[in-house]
PDB file of N, CA, C, O and CB in Angstrom:
ATOM      1  N   UNK A   1      34.052   1.241  38.312  1.00  0.00           N
ATOM      2  CA  UNK A   1      34.404   2.584  38.531  1.00  0.00           C
ATOM      3  C   UNK A   1      35.311   2.588  40.086  1.00  0.00           C
ATOM      4  O   UNK A   1      34.849   2.111  41.123  1.00  0.00           O
ATOM      5  CB  UNK A   1      32.897   3.549  38.524  1.00  0.00           C
ATOM      6  N   UNK A   2      36.110   2.965  40.017  1.00  0.00           N
ATOM      7  CA  UNK A   2      36.846   3.392  41.518  1.00  0.00           C
ATOM      8  C   UNK A   2      36.656   4.569  41.985  1.00  0.00           C
ATOM      9  O   UNK A   2      36.757   5.564  41.267  1.00  0.00           O
ATOM     10  CB  UNK A   2      38.281   3.365  41.565  1.00  0.00           C
ATOM     11  N   UNK A   3      36.327   4.629  43.366  1.00  0.00           N
ATOM     12  CA  UNK A   3      36.148   5.921  43.769  1.00  0.00           C
ATOM     13  C   UNK A   3      37.326   6.507  44.117  1.00  0.00           C
ATOM     14  O   UNK A   3      38.184   5.808  44.656  1.00  0.00           O
ATOM     15  CB  UNK A   3      35.285   6.025  44.758  1.00  0.00           C
ATOM     16  N   UNK A   4      37.605   8.110  43.827  1.00  0.00           N
ATOM     17  CA  UNK A   4      38.884   8.641  43.790  1.00  0.00           C
ATOM     18  C   UNK A   4      39.335   8.945  45.315  1.00  0.00           C
ATOM     19  O   UNK A   4      38.521   9.429  46.101  1.00  0.00           O
ATOM     20  CB  UNK A   4      38.889   9.924  42.858  1.00  0.00           C
ATOM     21  N   UNK A   5      40.326   8.720  45.605  1.00  0.00           N
ATOM     22  CA  UNK A   5      40.958   8.669  46.959  1.00  0.00           C
ATOM     23  C   UNK A   5      40.486   7.520  47.881  1.00  0.00           C
ATOM     24  O   UNK A   5      40.489   7.730  49.094  1.00  0.00           O
ATOM     25  CB  UNK A   5      40.693   9.974  47.667  1.00  0.00           C
ATOM     26  N   UNK A   6      40.087   6.339  47.408  1.00  0.00           N
ATOM     27  CA  UNK A   6      39.581   5.361  48.096  1.00  0.00           C
ATOM     28  C   UNK A   6      40.506   4.200  48.299  1.00  0.00           C
ATOM     29  O   UNK A   6      40.214   3.253  49.030  1.00  0.00           O
ATOM     30  CB  UNK A   6      38.443   5.002  47.508  1.00  0.00           C
ATOM     31  N   UNK A   7      42.054   4.336  47.382  1.00  0.00           N
ATOM     32  CA  UNK A   7      42.598   3.214  47.629  1.00  0.00           C
ATOM     33  C   UNK A   7      43.466   3.321  48.991  1.00  0.00           C
ATOM     34  O   UNK A   7      43.856   4.380  49.483  1.00  0.00           O
ATOM     35  CB  UNK A   7      43.344   2.825  46.432  1.00  0.00           C
ATOM     36  N   UNK A   8      43.726   1.835  49.579  1.00  0.00           N
ATOM     37  CA  UNK A   8      44.367   1.550  50.590  1.00  0.00           C
ATOM     38  C   UNK A   8      45.649   0.608  50.313  1.00  0.00           C
ATOM     39  O   UNK A   8      45.570  -0.353  49.549  1.00  0.00           O
ATOM     40  CB  UNK A   8      43.438   1.038  51.454  1.00  0.00           C
ATOM     41  N   UNK A   9      46.843   0.959  50.996  1.00  0.00           N
ATOM     42  CA  UNK A   9      48.001   0.204  50.877  1.00  0.00           C
ATOM     43  C   UNK A   9      48.214  -0.586  52.191  1.00  0.00           C
ATOM     44  O   UNK A   9      48.520  -0.073  53.267  1.00  0.00           O
ATOM     45  CB  UNK A   9      49.177   1.103  50.538  1.00  0.00           C
ATOM     46  N   UNK A  10      48.006  -1.946  51.952  1.00  0.00           N
ATOM     47  CA  UNK A  10      47.982  -2.807  53.168  1.00  0.00           C
ATOM     48  C   UNK A  10      49.506  -3.410  53.343  1.00  0.00           C
ATOM     49  O   UNK A  10      49.962  -4.096  52.428  1.00  0.00           O
ATOM     50  CB  UNK A  10      46.805  -4.053  52.991  1.00  0.00           C
ATOM     51  N   UNK A  11      50.076  -3.222  54.200  1.00  0.00           N
ATOM     52  CA  UNK A  11      51.450  -3.936  54.414  1.00  0.00           C
ATOM     53  C   UNK A  11      51.585  -4.848  55.580  1.00  0.00           C
ATOM     54  O   UNK A  11      51.719  -4.339  56.693  1.00  0.00           O
ATOM     55  CB  UNK A  11      52.528  -2.932  54.579  1.00  0.00           C
ATOM     56  N   UNK A  12      51.561  -6.459  55.415  1.00  0.00           N
ATOM     57  CA  UNK A  12      51.592  -7.211  56.142  1.00  0.00           C
ATOM     58  C   UNK A  12      52.998  -7.670  56.371  1.00  0.00           C
ATOM     59  O   UNK A  12      53.706  -7.946  55.402  1.00  0.00           O
ATOM     60  CB  UNK A  12      50.755  -7.983  55.824  1.00  0.00           C
ATOM     61  N   UNK A  13      53.460  -7.772  57.647  1.00  0.00           N
ATOM     62  CA  UNK A  13      54.801  -8.505  57.982  1.00  0.00           C
ATOM     63  C   UNK A  13      54.441  -9.771  58.577  1.00  0.00           C
ATOM     64  O   UNK A  13      53.448  -9.721  59.304  1.00  0.00           O
ATOM     65  CB  UNK A  13      55.765  -7.702  58.993  1.00  0.00           C
ATOM     66  N   UNK A  14      55.001 -10.886  58.449  1.00  0.00           N
ATOM     67  CA  UNK A  14      54.613 -11.946  59.163  1.00  0.00           C
ATOM     68  C   UNK A  14      56.168 -12.968  59.122  1.00  0.00           C
ATOM     69  O   UNK A  14      56.987 -12.915  58.205  1.00  0.00           O
ATOM     70  CB  UNK A  14      53.102 -12.635  58.398  1.00  0.00           C
ATOM     71  N   UNK A  15      56.270 -13.771  60.239  1.00  0.00           N
ATOM     72  CA  UNK A  15      57.392 -14.521  60.655  1.00  0.00           C
ATOM     73  C   UNK A  15      56.818 -15.676  61.056  1.00  0.00           C
ATOM     74  O   UNK A  15      55.903 -15.600  61.875  1.00  0.00           O
ATOM     75  CB  UNK A  15      58.236 -13.922  61.680  1.00  0.00           C
ATOM     76  N   UNK A  16      57.269 -17.048  60.525  1.00  0.00           N
ATOM     77  CA  UNK A  16      56.683 -18.450  60.618  1.00  0.00           C
ATOM     78  C   UNK A  16      57.900 -18.938  61.356  1.00  0.00           C
ATOM     79  O   UNK A  16      59.007 -18.940  60.816  1.00  0.00           O
ATOM     80  CB  UNK A  16      56.268 -19.299  59.110  1.00  0.00           C
ATOM     81  N   UNK A  17      57.698 -19.362  62.614  1.00  0.00           N
ATOM     82  CA  UNK A  17      58.747 -20.218  63.423  1.00  0.00           C
ATOM     83  C   UNK A  17      58.145 -21.661  63.603  1.00  0.00           C
ATOM     84  O   UNK A  17      57.005 -21.950  63.966  1.00  0.00           O
ATOM     85  CB  UNK A  17      59.077 -19.531  64.969  1.00  0.00           C
ATOM     86  N   UNK A  18      59.254 -22.555  63.239  1.00  0.00           N
ATOM     87  CA  UNK A  18      58.774 -24.118  63.210  1.00  0.00           C
ATOM     88  C   UNK A  18      58.856 -24.350  64.433  1.00  0.00           C
ATOM     89  O   UNK A  18      59.743 -23.802  65.088  1.00  0.00           O
ATOM     90  CB  UNK A  18      59.574 -25.221  62.393  1.00  0.00           C
ATOM     91  N   UNK A  19      57.849 -25.311  65.086  1.00  0.00           N
ATOM     92  CA  UNK A  19      58.077 -25.969  66.356  1.00  0.00           C
ATOM     93  C   UNK A  19      57.608 -27.511  66.009  1.00  0.00           C
ATOM     94  O   UNK A  19      56.410 -27.733  65.838  1.00  0.00           O
ATOM     95  CB  UNK A  19      57.187 -25.207  67.649  1.00  0.00           C
ATOM     96  N   UNK A  20      58.493 -28.476  65.920  1.00  0.00           N
ATOM     97  CA  UNK A  20      57.960 -29.562  65.231  1.00  0.00           C
ATOM     98  C   UNK A  20      58.674 -30.677  66.234  1.00  0.00           C
ATOM     99  O   UNK A  20      59.820 -30.656  66.684  1.00  0.00           O
ATOM    100  CB  UNK A  20      58.354 -29.601  63.498  1.00  0.00           C
ATOM    101  N   UNK A  21      57.534 -31.740  66.454  1.00  0.00           N
ATOM    102  CA  UNK A  21      57.909 -32.940  67.174  1.00  0.00           C
ATOM    103  C   UNK A  21      58.396 -33.974  66.331  1.00  0.00           C
ATOM    104  O   UNK A  21      58.406 -33.854  65.106  1.00  0.00           O
ATOM    105  CB  UNK A  21      56.837 -33.450  67.924  1.00  0.00           C
ATOM    106  N   UNK A  22      58.845 -35.097  66.995  1.00  0.00           N
ATOM    107  CA  UNK A  22      59.316 -36.376  66.743  1.00  0.00           C
ATOM    108  C   UNK A  22      60.615 -36.348  66.064  1.00  0.00           C
ATOM    109  O   UNK A  22      61.611 -35.922  66.650  1.00  0.00           O
ATOM    110  CB  UNK A  22      58.371 -37.114  65.991  1.00  0.00           C
ATOM    111  N   UNK A  23      60.658 -36.807  64.783  1.00  0.00           N
ATOM    112  CA  UNK A  23      61.915 -36.921  64.165  1.00  0.00           C
ATOM    113  C   UNK A  23      62.108 -35.648  63.405  1.00  0.00           C
ATOM    114  O   UNK A  23      63.194 -35.422  62.871  1.00  0.00           O
ATOM    115  CB  UNK A  23      62.017 -38.162  63.280  1.00  0.00           C
ATOM    116  N   UNK A  24      61.245 -34.915  63.336  1.00  0.00           N
ATOM    117  CA  UNK A  24      61.541 -33.332  62.772  1.00  0.00           C
ATOM    118  C   UNK A  24      61.983 -32.272  63.522  1.00  0.00           C
ATOM    119  O   UNK A  24      62.056 -31.108  63.127  1.00  0.00           O
ATOM    120  CB  UNK A  24      60.430 -32.730  62.273  1.00  0.00           C
ATOM    121  N   UNK A  25      62.359 -32.797  64.903  1.00  0.00           N
ATOM    122  CA  UNK A  25      62.540 -31.920  66.058  1.00  0.00           C
ATOM    123  C   UNK A  25      63.575 -30.910  65.722  1.00  0.00           C
ATOM    124  O   UNK A  25      63.475 -29.709  65.969  1.00  0.00           O
ATOM    125  CB  UNK A  25      62.934 -32.700  67.318  1.00  0.00           C
ATOM    126  N   UNK A  26      64.724 -31.579  65.054  1.00  0.00           N
ATOM    127  CA  UNK A  26      66.250 -31.023  64.523  1.00  0.00           C
ATOM    128  C   UNK A  26      65.867 -29.524  63.897  1.00  0.00           C
ATOM    129  O   UNK A  26      66.622 -28.562  64.035  1.00  0.00           O
ATOM    130  CB  UNK A  26      67.064 -32.194  63.104  1.00  0.00           C
ATOM    131  N   UNK A  27      64.492 -29.448  63.132  1.00  0.00           N
ATOM    132  CA  UNK A  27      64.318 -28.187  62.268  1.00  0.00           C
ATOM    133  C   UNK A  27      63.583 -27.234  63.291  1.00  0.00           C
ATOM    134  O   UNK A  27      63.477 -26.087  62.857  1.00  0.00           O
ATOM    135  CB  UNK A  27      63.385 -28.460  60.780  1.00  0.00           C
ATOM    136  N   UNK A  28      63.052 -27.439  64.546  1.00  0.00           N
ATOM    137  CA  UNK A  28      62.430 -26.397  65.493  1.00  0.00           C
ATOM    138  C   UNK A  28      63.442 -25.300  65.624  1.00  0.00           C
ATOM    139  O   UNK A  28      64.670 -25.369  65.601  1.00  0.00           O
ATOM    140  CB  UNK A  28      62.058 -27.003  66.973  1.00  0.00           C
ATOM    141  N   UNK A  29      62.648 -24.275  65.764  1.00  0.00           N
ATOM    142  CA  UNK A  29      63.350 -23.050  65.729  1.00  0.00           C
ATOM    143  C   UNK A  29      63.771 -22.289  64.350  1.00  0.00           C
ATOM    144  O   UNK A  29      64.260 -21.160  64.384  1.00  0.00           O
ATOM    145  CB  UNK A  29      64.490 -23.322  66.443  1.00  0.00           C
ATOM    146  N   UNK A  30      63.586 -22.865  63.362  1.00  0.00           N
ATOM    147  CA  UNK A  30      63.864 -22.727  61.940  1.00  0.00           C
ATOM    148  C   UNK A  30      62.786 -21.453  61.500  1.00  0.00           C
ATOM    149  O   UNK A  30      61.642 -21.528  61.946  1.00  0.00           O
ATOM    150  CB  UNK A  30      63.584 -24.302  61.078  1.00  0.00           C
ATOM    151  N   UNK A  31      63.067 -20.558  60.829  1.00  0.00           N
ATOM    152  CA  UNK A  31      62.032 -19.636  60.226  1.00  0.00           C
ATOM    153  C   UNK A  31      62.026 -18.919  59.283  1.00  0.00           C
ATOM    154  O   UNK A  31      63.103 -18.665  58.745  1.00  0.00           O
ATOM    155  CB  UNK A  31      61.702 -18.933  60.823  1.00  0.00           C
ATOM    156  N   UNK A  32      60.873 -18.388  58.802  1.00  0.00           N
ATOM    157  CA  UNK A  32      60.803 -17.793  57.720  1.00  0.00           C
ATOM    158  C   UNK A  32      60.115 -16.299  57.755  1.00  0.00           C
ATOM    159  O   UNK A  32      59.029 -16.092  58.297  1.00  0.00           O
ATOM    160  CB  UNK A  32      60.183 -18.698  56.909  1.00  0.00           C
ATOM    161  N   UNK A  33      60.723 -15.513  57.247  1.00  0.00           N
ATOM    162  CA  UNK A  33      60.066 -14.107  57.220  1.00  0.00           C
ATOM    163  C   UNK A  33      59.599 -13.826  55.753  1.00  0.00           C
ATOM    164  O   UNK A  33      60.111 -14.344  54.761  1.00  0.00           O
ATOM    165  CB  UNK A  33      61.142 -12.906  57.722  1.00  0.00           C
ATOM    166  N   UNK A  34      58.590 -12.963  55.749  1.00  0.00           N
ATOM    167  CA  UNK A  34      58.042 -12.560  54.611  1.00  0.00           C
ATOM    168  C   UNK A  34      57.175 -11.065  54.734  1.00  0.00           C
ATOM    169  O   UNK A  34      56.567 -10.869  55.786  1.00  0.00           O
ATOM    170  CB  UNK A  34      57.181 -13.753  54.171  1.00  0.00           C
ATOM    171  N   UNK A  35      57.131 -10.148  53.782  1.00  0.00           N
ATOM    172  CA  UNK A  35      56.333  -8.905  53.846  1.00  0.00           C
ATOM    173  C   UNK A  35      55.651  -8.803  52.596  1.00  0.00           C
ATOM    174  O   UNK A  35      56.265  -8.807  51.529  1.00  0.00           O
ATOM    175  CB  UNK A  35      57.158  -7.648  54.112  1.00  0.00           C
ATOM    176  N   UNK A  36      54.559  -8.723  52.667  1.00  0.00           N
ATOM    177  CA  UNK A  36      53.216  -8.624  51.641  1.00  0.00           C
ATOM    178  C   UNK A  36      52.698  -7.177  51.635  1.00  0.00           C
ATOM    179  O   UNK A  36      52.092  -6.705  52.596  1.00  0.00           O
ATOM    180  CB  UNK A  36      51.869  -9.654  52.165  1.00  0.00           C
ATOM    181  N   UNK A  37      52.967  -6.483  50.492  1.00  0.00           N
ATOM    182  CA  UNK A  37      52.111  -5.559  50.326  1.00  0.00           C
ATOM    183  C   UNK A  37      51.134  -5.617  49.365  1.00  0.00           C
ATOM    184  O   UNK A  37      51.312  -6.345  48.388  1.00  0.00           O
ATOM    185  CB  UNK A  37      52.676  -4.618  50.195  1.00  0.00           C
ATOM    186  N   UNK A  38      49.852  -4.792  49.513  1.00  0.00           N
ATOM    187  CA  UNK A  38      48.876  -4.776  48.531  1.00  0.00           C
ATOM    188  C   UNK A  38      48.248  -3.662  48.460  1.00  0.00           C
ATOM    189  O   UNK A  38      48.364  -2.931  49.444  1.00  0.00           O
ATOM    190  CB  UNK A  38      48.023  -5.689  48.639  1.00  0.00           C
ATOM    191  N   UNK A  39      47.392  -3.170  47.294  1.00  0.00           N
ATOM    192  CA  UNK A  39      46.812  -1.870  46.930  1.00  0.00           C
ATOM    193  C   UNK A  39      45.340  -2.571  47.037  1.00  0.00           C
ATOM    194  O   UNK A  39      45.100  -3.580  46.374  1.00  0.00           O
ATOM    195  CB  UNK A  39      47.347  -1.101  45.315  1.00  0.00           C
ATOM    196  N   UNK A  40      44.319  -1.960  47.944  1.00  0.00           N
ATOM    197  CA  UNK A  40      42.796  -2.196  47.859  1.00  0.00           C
ATOM    198  C   UNK A  40      42.380  -1.121  47.435  1.00  0.00           C
ATOM    199  O   UNK A  40      42.883  -0.008  47.585  1.00  0.00           O
ATOM    200  CB  UNK A  40      42.045  -2.555  49.052  1.00  0.00           C
ATOM    201  N   UNK A  41      41.340  -1.445  46.828  1.00  0.00           N
ATOM    202  CA  UNK A  41      40.245  -0.032  46.190  1.00  0.00           C
ATOM    203  C   UNK A  41      39.017  -0.321  46.489  1.00  0.00           C
ATOM    204  O   UNK A  41      38.810  -1.420  47.004  1.00  0.00           O
ATOM    205  CB  UNK A  41      40.148   0.280  44.473  1.00  0.00           C
ATOM    206  N   UNK A  42      38.161   0.374  46.300  1.00  0.00           N
ATOM    207  CA  UNK A  42      36.660   0.432  46.704  1.00  0.00           C
ATOM    208  C   UNK A  42      36.104   0.742  45.343  1.00  0.00           C
ATOM    209  O   UNK A  42      36.358   1.731  44.655  1.00  0.00           O
ATOM    210  CB  UNK A  42      36.226   1.619  47.923  1.00  0.00           C
ATOM    211  N   UNK A  43      35.301  -0.266  45.065  1.00  0.00           N
ATOM    212  CA  UNK A  43      34.545  -0.247  43.486  1.00  0.00           C
ATOM    213  C   UNK A  43      33.031  -0.389  43.682  1.00  0.00           C
ATOM    214  O   UNK A  43      32.407  -0.967  44.572  1.00  0.00           O
ATOM    215  CB  UNK A  43      35.063  -1.638  42.405  1.00  0.00           C
ATOM    216  N   UNK A  44      32.553   0.383  42.470  1.00  0.00           N
ATOM    217  CA  UNK A  44      31.072   0.159  42.361  1.00  0.00           C
ATOM    218  C   UNK A  44      30.593  -0.110  41.064  1.00  0.00           C
ATOM    219  O   UNK A  44      30.700   0.724  40.164  1.00  0.00           O
ATOM    220  CB  UNK A  44      30.337   1.265  42.832  1.00  0.00           C
ATOM    221  N   UNK A  45      30.066  -1.228  40.900  1.00  0.00           N
ATOM    222  CA  UNK A  45      29.545  -1.570  39.469  1.00  0.00           C
ATOM    223  C   UNK A  45      28.236  -1.227  39.268  1.00  0.00           C
ATOM    224  O   UNK A  45      27.915  -0.836  38.146  1.00  0.00           O
ATOM    225  CB  UNK A  45      29.631  -2.981  39.128  1.00  0.00           C
ATOM    226  N   UNK A  46      27.371  -1.300  40.187  1.00  0.00           N
ATOM    227  CA  UNK A  46      25.866  -0.680  40.129  1.00  0.00           C
ATOM    228  C   UNK A  46      25.777  -0.001  41.427  1.00  0.00           C
ATOM    229  O   UNK A  46      26.462  -0.334  42.394  1.00  0.00           O
ATOM    230  CB  UNK A  46      24.567  -1.836  39.956  1.00  0.00           C
ATOM    231  N   UNK A  47      24.960   0.912  41.435  1.00  0.00           N
ATOM    232  CA  UNK A  47      24.376   1.799  42.752  1.00  0.00           C
ATOM    233  C   UNK A  47      24.113   0.735  43.934  1.00  0.00           C
ATOM    234  O   UNK A  47      23.312  -0.172  43.711  1.00  0.00           O
ATOM    235  CB  UNK A  47      22.759   2.678  42.362  1.00  0.00           C
ATOM    236  N   UNK A  48      24.694   0.808  45.055  1.00  0.00           N
ATOM    237  CA  UNK A  48      24.573   0.168  46.194  1.00  0.00           C
ATOM    238  C   UNK A  48      25.192  -1.045  45.930  1.00  0.00           C
ATOM    239  O   UNK A  48      24.652  -1.960  46.552  1.00  0.00           O
ATOM    240  CB  UNK A  48      23.265   0.069  46.668  1.00  0.00           C
ATOM    241  N   UNK A  49      26.276  -1.449  45.126  1.00  0.00           N
ATOM    242  CA  UNK A  49      26.839  -2.684  45.111  1.00  0.00           C
ATOM    243  C   UNK A  49      28.559  -2.131  45.327  1.00  0.00           C
ATOM    244  O   UNK A  49      29.291  -1.799  44.395  1.00  0.00           O
ATOM    245  CB  UNK A  49      26.380  -3.598  43.565  1.00  0.00           C
ATOM    246  N   UNK A  50      28.883  -2.139  46.561  1.00  0.00           N
ATOM    247  CA  UNK A  50      30.169  -1.626  46.922  1.00  0.00           C
ATOM    248  C   UNK A  50      31.119  -3.358  47.090  1.00  0.00           C
ATOM    249  O   UNK A  50      30.732  -4.310  47.767  1.00  0.00           O
ATOM    250  CB  UNK A  50      29.970  -0.473  48.619  1.00  0.00           C
ATOM    251  N   UNK A  51      32.169  -3.304  46.390  1.00  0.00           N
ATOM    252  CA  UNK A  51      33.290  -4.337  46.286  1.00  0.00           C
ATOM    253  C   UNK A  51      34.449  -3.728  46.744  1.00  0.00           C
ATOM    254  O   UNK A  51      34.746  -2.585  46.396  1.00  0.00           O
ATOM    255  CB  UNK A  51      33.539  -4.883  44.883  1.00  0.00           C
ATOM    256  N   UNK A  52      35.296  -4.557  47.679  1.00  0.00           N
ATOM    257  CA  UNK A  52      36.611  -4.275  47.820  1.00  0.00           C
ATOM    258  C   UNK A  52      37.600  -5.248  46.883  1.00  0.00           C
ATOM    259  O   UNK A  52      37.627  -6.476  46.810  1.00  0.00           O
ATOM    260  CB  UNK A  52      36.897  -4.388  49.315  1.00  0.00           C
ATOM    261  N   UNK A  53      38.301  -4.362  46.281  1.00  0.00           N
ATOM    262  CA  UNK A  53      39.171  -4.984  45.324  1.00  0.00           C
ATOM    263  C   UNK A  53      40.617  -4.945  45.253  1.00  0.00           C
ATOM    264  O   UNK A  53      41.178  -3.857  45.122  1.00  0.00           O
ATOM    265  CB  UNK A  53      38.836  -4.589  44.275  1.00  0.00           C
ATOM    266  N   UNK A  54      41.394  -6.218  45.338  1.00  0.00           N
ATOM    267  CA  UNK A  54      42.755  -6.214  45.611  1.00  0.00           C
ATOM    268  C   UNK A  54      43.541  -5.888  44.165  1.00  0.00           C
ATOM    269  O   UNK A  54      43.574  -6.753  43.290  1.00  0.00           O
ATOM    270  CB  UNK A  54      43.158  -7.660  46.291  1.00  0.00           C
ATOM    271  N   UNK A  55      44.031  -4.870  44.020  1.00  0.00           N
ATOM    272  CA  UNK A  55      44.645  -4.028  42.857  1.00  0.00           C
ATOM    273  C   UNK A  55      45.906  -5.065  42.233  1.00  0.00           C
ATOM    274  O   UNK A  55      46.089  -5.513  41.102  1.00  0.00           O
ATOM    275  CB  UNK A  55      45.322  -2.356  43.524  1.00  0.00           C
ATOM    276  N   UNK A  56      46.673  -5.219  43.520  1.00  0.00           N
ATOM    277  CA  UNK A  56      47.943  -5.804  43.036  1.00  0.00           C
ATOM    278  C   UNK A  56      48.466  -6.577  44.610  1.00  0.00           C
ATOM    279  O   UNK A  56      47.933  -6.390  45.704  1.00  0.00           O
ATOM    280  CB  UNK A  56      49.136  -4.407  42.301  1.00  0.00           C
ATOM    281  N   UNK A  57      49.404  -7.281  44.372  1.00  0.00           N
ATOM    282  CA  UNK A  57      49.762  -8.177  45.771  1.00  0.00           C
ATOM    283  C   UNK A  57      51.510  -8.390  45.390  1.00  0.00           C
ATOM    284  O   UNK A  57      51.861  -9.136  44.476  1.00  0.00           O
ATOM    285  CB  UNK A  57      48.649 -10.076  45.903  1.00  0.00           C
ATOM    286  N   UNK A  58      52.235  -7.822  46.014  1.00  0.00           N
ATOM    287  CA  UNK A  58      53.743  -8.150  45.927  1.00  0.00           C
ATOM    288  C   UNK A  58      54.079  -8.710  47.190  1.00  0.00           C
ATOM    289  O   UNK A  58      53.544  -8.233  48.192  1.00  0.00           O
ATOM    290  CB  UNK A  58      54.688  -6.907  45.622  1.00  0.00           C
ATOM    291  N   UNK A  59      55.115  -9.918  47.323  1.00  0.00           N
ATOM    292  CA  UNK A  59      55.437 -10.626  48.210  1.00  0.00           C
ATOM    293  C   UNK A  59      57.075 -10.768  48.293  1.00  0.00           C
ATOM    294  O   UNK A  59      57.665 -11.289  47.347  1.00  0.00           O
ATOM    295  CB  UNK A  59      54.695 -11.784  48.019  1.00  0.00           C
ATOM    296  N   UNK A  60      57.692 -10.364  49.274  1.00  0.00           N
ATOM    297  CA  UNK A  60      59.221 -10.163  49.061  1.00  0.00           C
ATOM    298  C   UNK A  60      59.378 -10.943  50.563  1.00  0.00           C
ATOM    299  O   UNK A  60      58.874 -10.673  51.653  1.00  0.00           O
ATOM    300  CB  UNK A  60      59.925  -8.270  48.841  1.00  0.00           C
ATOM    301  N   UNK A  61      60.322 -12.054  50.128  1.00  0.00           N
ATOM    302  CA  UNK A  61      60.900 -12.992  51.076  1.00  0.00           C
ATOM    303  C   UNK A  61      61.804 -12.213  51.852  1.00  0.00           C
ATOM    304  O   UNK A  61      62.631 -11.547  51.228  1.00  0.00           O
ATOM    305  CB  UNK A  61      61.594 -14.184  50.439  1.00  0.00           C
ATOM    306  N   UNK A  62      61.801 -12.158  53.435  1.00  0.00           N
ATOM    307  CA  UNK A  62      62.613 -11.252  53.903  1.00  0.00           C
ATOM    308  C   UNK A  62      63.853 -12.048  54.546  1.00  0.00           C
ATOM    309  O   UNK A  62      64.863 -11.407  54.835  1.00  0.00           O
ATOM    310  CB  UNK A  62      61.846 -10.340  54.853  1.00  0.00           C
ATOM    311  N   UNK A  63      63.803 -13.263  54.746  1.00  0.00           N
ATOM    312  CA  UNK A  63      64.680 -14.065  55.399  1.00  0.00           C
ATOM    313  C   UNK A  63      64.414 -15.586  55.501  1.00  0.00           C
ATOM    314  O   UNK A  63      63.256 -15.979  55.367  1.00  0.00           O
ATOM    315  CB  UNK A  63      64.791 -13.545  56.615  1.00  0.00           C
ATOM    316  N   UNK A  64      65.364 -16.420  55.719  1.00  0.00           N
ATOM    317  CA  UNK A  64      65.286 -17.719  55.842  1.00  0.00           C
ATOM    318  C   UNK A  64      66.048 -18.352  56.729  1.00  0.00           C
ATOM    319  O   UNK A  64      67.198 -18.363  56.290  1.00  0.00           O
ATOM    320  CB  UNK A  64      65.455 -18.209  54.828  1.00  0.00           C
ATOM    321  N   UNK A  65      65.970 -18.942  57.870  1.00  0.00           N
ATOM    322  CA  UNK A  65      66.756 -19.435  58.860  1.00  0.00           C
ATOM    323  C   UNK A  65      66.741 -20.525  59.226  1.00  0.00           C
ATOM    324  O   UNK A  65      65.650 -20.940  59.617  1.00  0.00           O
ATOM    325  CB  UNK A  65      66.686 -18.949  59.729  1.00  0.00           C
ATOM    326  N   UNK A  66      67.930 -21.471  59.265  1.00  0.00           N
ATOM    327  CA  UNK A  66      67.595 -22.907  59.613  1.00  0.00           C
ATOM    328  C   UNK A  66      68.558 -22.735  60.976  1.00  0.00           C
ATOM    329  O   UNK A  66      69.556 -22.030  61.128  1.00  0.00           O
ATOM    330  CB  UNK A  66      68.059 -24.277  58.300  1.00  0.00           C
ATOM    331  N   UNK A  67      67.856 -23.683  61.951  1.00  0.00           N
ATOM    332  CA  UNK A  67      68.696 -23.773  63.239  1.00  0.00           C
ATOM    333  C   UNK A  67      68.715 -25.172  63.655  1.00  0.00           C
ATOM    334  O   UNK A  67      67.726 -25.676  64.188  1.00  0.00           O
ATOM    335  CB  UNK A  67      68.135 -22.879  64.428  1.00  0.00           C
ATOM    336  N   UNK A  68      69.945 -25.917  63.407  1.00  0.00           N
ATOM    337  CA  UNK A  68      69.938 -27.177  63.790  1.00  0.00           C
ATOM    338  C   UNK A  68      70.451 -27.564  65.394  1.00  0.00           C
ATOM    339  O   UNK A  68      71.411 -27.036  65.956  1.00  0.00           O
ATOM    340  CB  UNK A  68      70.747 -27.806  62.761  1.00  0.00           C
ATOM    341  N   UNK A  69      69.853 -28.273  65.784  1.00  0.00           N
ATOM    342  CA  UNK A  69      70.374 -28.761  67.201  1.00  0.00           C
ATOM    343  C   UNK A  69      71.210 -29.532  67.241  1.00  0.00           C
ATOM    344  O   UNK A  69      71.352 -30.269  66.264  1.00  0.00           O
ATOM    345  CB  UNK A  69      69.592 -29.300  67.981  1.00  0.00           C
ATOM    346  N   UNK A  70      72.031 -29.655  68.309  1.00  0.00           N
ATOM    347  CA  UNK A  70      73.267 -30.356  68.671  1.00  0.00           C
ATOM    348  C   UNK A  70      72.722 -31.785  68.739  1.00  0.00           C
ATOM    349  O   UNK A  70      71.710 -32.060  69.382  1.00  0.00           O
ATOM    350  CB  UNK A  70      73.988 -29.818  70.092  1.00  0.00           C
ATOM    351  N   UNK A  71      73.449 -32.703  68.033  1.00  0.00           N
ATOM    352  CA  UNK A  71      73.287 -34.104  68.685  1.00  0.00           C
ATOM    353  C   UNK A  71      72.759 -34.695  67.323  1.00  0.00           C
ATOM    354  O   UNK A  71      72.444 -35.883  67.246  1.00  0.00           O
ATOM    355  CB  UNK A  71      72.143 -34.250  70.167  1.00  0.00           C
TER     356      UNK A  71
END
């Protein structure tokens, strides 16, 4: 049973920037951006037993950037 009006939309934006030492230092500064959207609902199977349920989850890759250092 899903409670009426209890659905929440969660939207997360994240950006990962690489900082690598040693031989992989040429990739430092490269980044990946993503946007994650999910619908979350509150359900109850039995009285007193509340659960948070992720109904769906969409991931959109926003961008990918590679910065190569000189040399």
